[in-house]
DODRENMI-539045 format. One record per residue (C-alpha): residue in three letters; x, y, z. Coordinates in Angstrom, 3 decimals, m for minus. Example, Ala and Ser with C-alpha at 12.3 -4.5 7.8 and 13.67 -1.06 7.14 Angstrom:
NODE   aa      east     north        up
NODE  Ala    12.300    m4.500     7.800
NODE  Ser    13.670    m1.060     7.140
***
This chain:
NODE   aa      east     north        up
NODE  Unk   m45.937   160.099   104.522
NODE  Unk   m48.893   157.722   104.426
NODE  Unk   m52.178   159.074   105.740
NODE  Unk   m54.199   157.525   108.557
NODE  Unk   m56.980   156.323   106.207
NODE  Unk   m54.371   154.489   104.114
NODE  Unk   m53.095   152.748   107.249
NODE  Unk   m56.643   151.746   108.159
NODE  Unk   m57.223   150.325   104.672
NODE  Unk   m54.024   148.269   104.924
NODE  Unk   m55.022   147.035   108.384
NODE  Unk   m58.508   146.123   107.142
NODE  Unk   m57.026   144.227   104.184
NODE  Unk   m54.728   142.259   106.495
NODE  Unk   m57.649   141.467   108.805
NODE  Unk   m59.755   140.336   105.850
NODE  Unk   m56.994   138.056   104.527
NODE  Unk   m56.500   136.597   108.024
NODE  Unk   m60.250   135.987   108.279
NODE  Unk   m60.510   134.410   104.805
NODE  Unk   m57.561   132.117   105.485
NODE  Unk   m59.066   131.020   108.806
NODE  Unk   m56.317   132.374   111.033
NODE  Unk   m58.802   133.303   113.758
NODE  Unk   m59.493   129.605   114.419
NODE  Unk   m56.223   129.689   116.370
NODE  Unk   m57.719   132.107   118.928
NODE  Unk   m59.933   130.702   121.658
NODE  Unk   m62.717   133.299   122.054
NODE  Unk   m63.165   132.413   125.712
NODE  Unk   m59.677   133.665   126.631
NODE  Unk   m60.007   136.795   124.504
NODE  Unk   m61.232   140.053   126.049
NODE  Unk   m65.027   140.321   126.120
NODE  Unk   m65.035   143.113   123.512
NODE  Unk   m63.031   141.018   121.064
NODE  Unk   m65.222   137.897   121.228
NODE  Unk   m67.936   139.138   118.831
NODE  Unk   m65.255   140.362   116.401
NODE  Unk   m63.574   136.958   116.399
NODE  Unk   m66.902   135.242   115.776
NODE  Unk   m67.675   137.629   112.879
NODE  Unk   m64.216   137.045   111.403
NODE  Unk   m64.842   133.295   111.546
NODE  Unk   m67.929   133.827   109.341
NODE  Unk   m65.663   135.079   106.524
NODE  Unk   m63.485   131.972   106.669
NODE  Unk   m63.208   129.938   103.480
NODE  Unk   m64.351   126.385   104.005
NODE  Unk   m61.429   125.070   101.929
NODE  Unk   m58.672   126.342   104.208
NODE  Unk   m56.040   123.852   105.271
NODE  Unk   m55.112   122.599   108.729
NODE  Unk   m55.176   125.215   111.493
NODE  Unk   m51.389   125.006   111.890
NODE  Unk   m50.724   126.149   108.298
NODE  Unk   m53.254   128.955   108.007
NODE  Unk   m51.097   131.758   109.399
NODE  Unk   m48.209   131.089   107.009
NODE  Unk   m50.652   130.976   104.060
NODE  Unk   m52.165   134.323   105.071
NODE  Unk   m48.765   135.965   105.530
NODE  Unk   m47.667   134.695   102.114
NODE  Unk   m50.759   136.223   100.493
NODE  Unk   m50.114   139.556   102.195
NODE  Unk   m46.634   139.926   100.711
NODE  Unk   m42.924   140.116   101.515
NODE  Unk   m43.147   142.396   104.568
NODE  Unk   m45.613   140.069   106.255
NODE  Unk   m43.497   137.061   105.284
NODE  Unk   m40.549   138.717   107.025
NODE  Unk   m42.711   139.127   110.140
NODE  Unk   m43.586   135.431   109.961
NODE  Unk   m39.920   134.511   109.566
NODE  Unk   m39.112   136.473   112.704
NODE  Unk   m41.983   134.874   114.641
NODE  Unk   m40.717   131.436   113.575
NODE  Unk   m37.654   132.088   115.706
NODE  Unk   m39.823   132.767   118.772
NODE  Unk   m41.655   129.570   119.778
NODE  Unk   m41.792   131.007   123.288
NODE  Unk   m44.114   133.731   121.944
NODE  Unk   m46.232   131.934   119.299
NODE  Unk   m45.999   128.323   120.494
NODE  Unk   m44.047   125.403   119.106
NODE  Unk   m46.627   124.229   116.535
NODE  Unk   m47.122   127.685   115.045
NODE  Unk   m43.367   128.321   114.988
NODE  Unk   m42.823   125.054   113.068
NODE  Unk   m45.386   126.164   110.486
NODE  Unk   m43.858   129.618   110.173
NODE  Unk   m40.460   128.002   109.496
NODE  Unk   m41.816   127.157   106.041
NODE  Unk   m41.625   130.890   105.283
NODE  Unk   m37.873   130.735   105.794
NODE  Unk   m36.924   128.102   103.258
NODE  Unk   m39.915   126.745   101.354
NODE  Unk   m41.439   129.656    99.454
NODE  Unk   m43.207   129.050    96.143
NODE  Unk   m41.518   130.705    93.135
NODE  Unk   m43.288   133.489    91.279
NODE  Unk   m44.056   133.087    87.544
NODE  Unk   m41.230   133.077    84.989
NODE  Unk   m42.891   135.867    82.992
NODE  Unk   m42.992   138.095    86.078
NODE  Unk   m39.289   137.480    86.747
NODE  Unk   m38.364   138.251    83.134
NODE  Unk   m40.436   141.449    83.190
NODE  Unk   m38.736   142.608    86.405
NODE  Unk   m35.253   141.935    84.998
NODE  Unk   m36.082   143.666    81.706
NODE  Unk   m37.450   146.700    83.565
NODE  Unk   m34.355   146.885    85.776
NODE  Unk   m31.879   146.745    82.895
NODE  Unk   m34.005   148.615    80.380
NODE  Unk   m33.290   145.848    77.850
NODE  Unk   m34.837   142.498    76.947
NODE  Unk   m33.647   139.591    79.099
NODE  Unk   m32.096   137.866    76.078
NODE  Unk   m29.731   140.776    75.481
NODE  Unk   m28.520   140.810    79.098
NODE  Unk   m28.184   137.081    79.866
NODE  Unk   m27.139   134.151    77.676
NODE  Unk   m29.787   131.990    79.368
NODE  Unk   m32.534   132.722    81.871
NODE  Unk   m33.945   129.403    82.998
NODE  Unk   m36.701   128.474    85.425
NODE  Unk   m36.240   129.247    89.142
NODE  Unk   m34.041   126.887    91.133
NODE  Unk   m34.766   128.461    94.533
NODE  Unk   m37.198   131.007    95.945
NODE  Unk   m37.168   133.156    99.052
NODE  Unk   m39.437   135.824   100.488
NODE  Unk   m38.106   138.707    98.397
NODE  Unk   m36.189   137.089    95.540
NODE  Unk   m35.579   133.919    93.597
NODE  Unk   m32.625   132.375    91.795
NODE  Unk   m32.756   131.576    88.060
***
């Protein structure tokens, strides 16, 4: 079982990644509860100045946080009534347009799974042809 401090560290990391990616630009501080307004303003101070358009920031942050967060984004993409149409369109990119991970990482994972070098298990192991949130096809 994971301890409470570990949960807090994971929550803080997610908040930091959201702040760095500029996700909090989506939130209008004036409609947020009074206690949250200073926190939103502080989070905006951490924002990288090179972040992309506001509509793509949430999907970028979820991608950086890993597969579980990508799955959350994929679910939210199906709910434009909850997140809004523009945000749902951006989150759709998490469903079918994921960047592949490096070839060396894929080969290391396959070799670790089989306990043998990739060359002794497969005749060929080419570059990725498709990538998803938790796997890719070679």
